[in-house]
N, C-alpha and C positions, 0 to 999 in steps of 0.2 A: 274597874272598867276593863274591857279587853284591849288588845294591842291597838294603839292609835297610829296615825301617820307619823307623829313625832316619835313614838316608841320605835317604830321601824327605822327611822332615820338615825336615832340615837344608838340603836343596836348595831346598825351597819358601821357607824363611825367608831364605836368602841372596838369592833372587830378589826376594822381597818387600821386603827392606831395601835393594835396589838395589846389592848388593855384586858381583853378576855379571849377565850377560845370559842370556836364555833359550837362545840359541845356545850360549853357553859351558857352560851346565848340561847340555844335551843331549850336547855333545861329551865332557864328563867322565863322564857316565853310560855312554856307549858305551865309553870307555876302561876304566871300572870293570868292565864286563861282559867285555871282551876279555881282561883280565888276571886274571880271577877265579880261575883254577886255578894259574897260574904265579907270580903275584906279587900276592896278595890285598891289598886296601887298603880304606879307607873313602872315601866321597865327599868328606869334609872334606879328607883327605890329597891326593886327586887334584886338587881345586880349588886347594889351596895349591901343589902341585908345578907346576901350569900357570900359577901366578901370577895366577889370576883373582880370588883373594881373599888377604888377608894373614893371618898367624897371629893378629894382634890382632883382626881382624874375625871370625875363627873363634871366638876366645875370647868375644867379645861375643855372638855368636849362641847359643853354648851357655848363656851366662848368661841371655839373654832366654828361651830355651827352659825353663830351670829355673824362672825366675820365673813364666812363664806357667803351668807345671804347678801350682805352689803356689797361684797366684792362682785357677786354675780349680777347684782342690779347695776353696778357701775359699768361692768363689762357689757351688759346687754344694751345699755344706752349708747355705747360706742359703735355698735354695729350699724353701718350705713344702710339707709333704705328701710329701716324698721322702727316702729314705735312700740315701746313696752307698755302693756296695758295692765299687767299684774303678774303675780307669782302663782304658778300652778302646783309646784311641788319641788322636792329636793331629795336627792339620794346621796349615797356615800361619795359618789364621784362627780355628780353634776347637779345643776339647778336648772329647772325648766320654767320658762316664762311664757305667758300668753302675750302675743304681739300682733301687730298689723304690718303687712308688707305694703308699703305705701304705693309702689308702682302699680300693683294689681288690685289694691284695695281689698285684700283678703286677710282673714284672721289665720294666724299660724302659731305653732309652738316652737320656741327657741330653746335649745339645750346648750348650756354654757359649761365649759370645762374650767374649773377654778385654776388660778395661777399656780398653786402648789403642785397641781397635777400636770400643768402645761410644761413644767420643768423636767418631767419624766418622759423620755422618748417612747417608752412602752405604752403609757396611758394615751399619749397623743396619737400613736399609731393605731391603737384600738379604737379611738374616737373617730378617726377618719375612715377606718375600715368599716365601721357601722354605717357611716354616711354613704360610702361607695357601694356597699352591699345593697342598701335600700334603694339607691339610684338605679340599680339594675332591674328593679321590679316595678311593675305598673299594674296593680290589681285592686279591685274594689274592696277586698278584704285584707289589704295590707296598708298600714300607715305609710303614706307617701313621703318621699324625700324631696325637698325643694332646693336646698343650698347648703354648702358646707364651706367654711373658710376661717380666716383669722383676722382679728381687728384689735389694735391696741394691745397686742400681746396675749389676747384671749382667743381660744378656739371655740367656734360655735357650729351648731348643726340646726338648720331650719327644716321643720317637717310639718305635715298636715296636722291641723288642730282637730281633735276629736272631742266633741261635746257629749260627754256621757260618763261612764264609769268602767272600772275593770271588773272582770268576772270574779276576781279575788274578793272584791268588796262584798258581793252577795254571799259568797261561800264563807267568809269570815263571820258573817252574821248568822250562820247556821242554816242558810237556805238549802233545801234539797229540790233540785229541778225536776219537773215532770219529764217523762221520757221524750215527749215531742219537743219540748224546749231544748233539752240537752242534745237531741239528735240534730236540731236546726243549727245550734251553735257549733257543734262538732263538724257538721257538713261545711259550714262557711270557713272554718279554720282549715279543714282538709282541702278545700278549693284553693285557699291561699298557699298551702304547702305544695299542692300540685304545680302551681305557677312557679314557685321558688325552685322546686326540685328540677323542673324542666329547664331552668336557667342555670343549673349547676350549683345552687346554693342550699346548704343544709342549715336550718335555723339553730339547732342544738340547745334551745332553751324554751321550748313550748311549755307554758304553765299559765295558771289563771291570772297572775299579775301582768303577763304580757299579752293578754287577750282583752281588748276593749270593746265595749258595746255602746254605740252612739244612741242618741235620742230616738232615732228611727228604727232601732233594733238591728242595725247592720253591725256585724262583727268585724273588728280590725285586729290583725296580728301585728304586734309591735316589738320593738327592741331587737335589733339584729347585731347587738354587741358581741355575741358569741358565734355569729354565723360564719360558716367556712365554705369556701369553694371546694366542691368535691374533687376537683382536679389539682388542687394545691398540695402536691405530694410533699414538698419541702416543709410546709407548715405542719402537715400531718405528722411527719417524722419528728419535728421539733416538739410536738405535743404528746408523743408516744408515752404511754404509761401514766398520763395525767387525766384525772376525771374532770371534764368541763360540763357543767350543767347544775341543776338544782336537785338536791337529794330526793325529795318526795316524788319527782317526776322523771328522773334520769333513767336512761336505758341501760341494760346490763353491759352492752359493748362500750358505752361511754365510761362506765365505772371502771372497766378493765383498761381503759385508755387505748383501745384498738385503733390502728391506723386506718383501716379500710372501712370506716363507717359510711353509711349512706342515708337516704331519706327515711329508711325504716326506723331509725332512732327517733325521728320526729313523730312517726306514727305511734311509737311506744309512749312517748311523752303526752301526746294527745289522748291516747287511751287512758293514761293515768288521770288526766284532767276530766275526761268523760266519766270515768269511774267515780271521781270526787263529786261531780255534779249530781249523779243519780243516787249516791249512797250517803253523801254528807261527810265522807271521810276519805283520806288518801288510801291507796292500795296497801301501803306498808307503813306502819307507825313504830317509832322507837324513841328513846330519850336522847340518842346521839345520831348525828348524820352518818357516821360510819356503820352503825347498826342498821339504820334504814337501808343503806346501800347493800349491806350484806343480805338483807331480806330480798331485795330486788334480784340478787344473784341466786339465792338458794331456796327461799321459802315459797311454798305453793300459794297461789292467789286464792283468796276466798271469793268464789263467784259472786258478782254483784247482785244477782237475783236471790242470793241467800241472805243478803242484808236488806235489800228493798224487794219484798215479795210481789210488789205490783209491777215490777219490771218484766217485760216480755222476754221469752226465751231467746228470741232473735237478737234483741239488744244486748243481752248478756253474752251471747255467742260472739257478737262483733267485738265487744270490749275485751273478752278473753283472748280473741285472736290478735287484737292490737297489742295486748300485754304479754304475748308469748315471749318467754325468756330467750329463745333462739330466734334470731331475726329471720331465719329461713321459714319459720312457722307463722310469721306475721303476713299482713297484706304486702304484696310485692311493690305496690305503689299507692299513692293517695287516690289515684283514679279508681283503683279497685275498691278501696274503702268507700269512696263516694257511691259506687254502684250499690253496695250493700246497705248503706245509710238511706239511699232513696227507696230501696225495697222495704225497709223498716217503716219509713215514713208513710208508705202506701199500705201498710199492714200485711206485707208479703214476707216470706222467709228470706234471710240473707244467704243467698245461694253459695257465694264464695266461702263464707265462714262455715256453712254447713258441710261443704265438701271437705274442709280441713278437720272439723271437729264434730263428734257425735256426743250429744249430751250424756247419754247413758254410758258411753265409753269413758268419758271424762270422770263420771261418778265412780265407775269401776276402778279406774286408775287411782283416784283419790283414796279409795278404800283398800288399795293394795291388791286388787284382784287382777288376774290376767285377762286379756281380751282375745276372744276367738274371732277370726275373720272368716266369714262365710261368703263364698262366691255364688251368685245366683245365675241360673241359666234358664232359658225358656224351655218349654216342654219338648219341642222338636229337637233342640240341641241335646237334651238329656237322652231321648230315644236313640239318636244317632250314635251317641257315645256308648250306649249299651250294646247296640248292634256291632260296633267295632270290637267291643270287648268279647262278645260271644264268638265272633269269627276267630279272634286270636286264640281263645281257649280251645275252640274246636280243632284248630290246626295243631296246637300243642299236644292235645290228646291223641290225634291221629298219628303224629310222629312217634309218640311213646308206644302205641299199639304196634306199629310197624317194627320198632326197635325190639320189642319183646318177641314177636314172631320170628325175626331174624336170628335172635339169640337161641331160641328153641330149635330152629331148623339146622343151625350150625352144629348142634350137639348130636 
């Protein structure tokens, strides 16, 4: 079988406990995918067979997972005003439950921070930061935040319940989206980012797992755990030189740990997601996260329409502009991106991308050829320039003739 939700949780926990490295985890996930049909296995089995973890370590991880689930349920039942209806999922750091807010009679999602993390001030701070960041936003394409607090020694975050799936679930099954589907999803996420950026928040982790699609087809951007206020210079300085994000979708400036990042890093990550949707693969692949990130920094992008030949030139231009390695070469804002996406949707050329890139020029650059820039003038302008040139040449000739006559006369 391919990677399951349990595999994902098990892998994150193995990483969190320091039983394996991120590179080892990525290697095993690739093996799991490669052998899915011929020799199916679990991630736990692949990690053990490669001797990255021991059977005893695997047993301990399963016990921790079991205890965390029970602990999360106990904690959820202590939150006043809410009734727990069932478990939605679990990650390395939190468990999410489906619940009902009794006062408003509405279904919600409740994220619980386990006690072992509650004892760590950094985890608690990050947990509350996510809640406060989400509370600043009110947009149809962003998962809404309702409440955050502490009860019985447990920290909780109550948010909008989304009945649906993540974009990642479809991509993990090998789905390649049609251009119109991908444009529609990208436009909704871009709209969410425009709202967040206008309020000074940079998401910093736009990826398929954080993009939810409800039963009505409405896209919801989730997980503001890595979000940062663009004006928070103190936090930016403390994070200098550190790469925050997900390797397959992270922007070059995030990899370098630059201080002055802005919303254009989210545009890059959304571009990587758009690329994944229409090609069925991420922009840069490698066996280790560090090699993937090196490619984001150094390796030229294979144009998406070279992989999916049904993709329009306009869509390819937009994706390439979103994935420009220099942030100055990307869309200046999510609003600019939305304009080009709307043009594509109407079957028109993406004017902003076309001003930045010329497909033939990009091909020449890729082939190592130089590009000649030609200026075009209208006919009247050309005639006027020739007239000026004739006058200047005539004047120079006249001066030279007079100079020669003067020299002969003086002899």
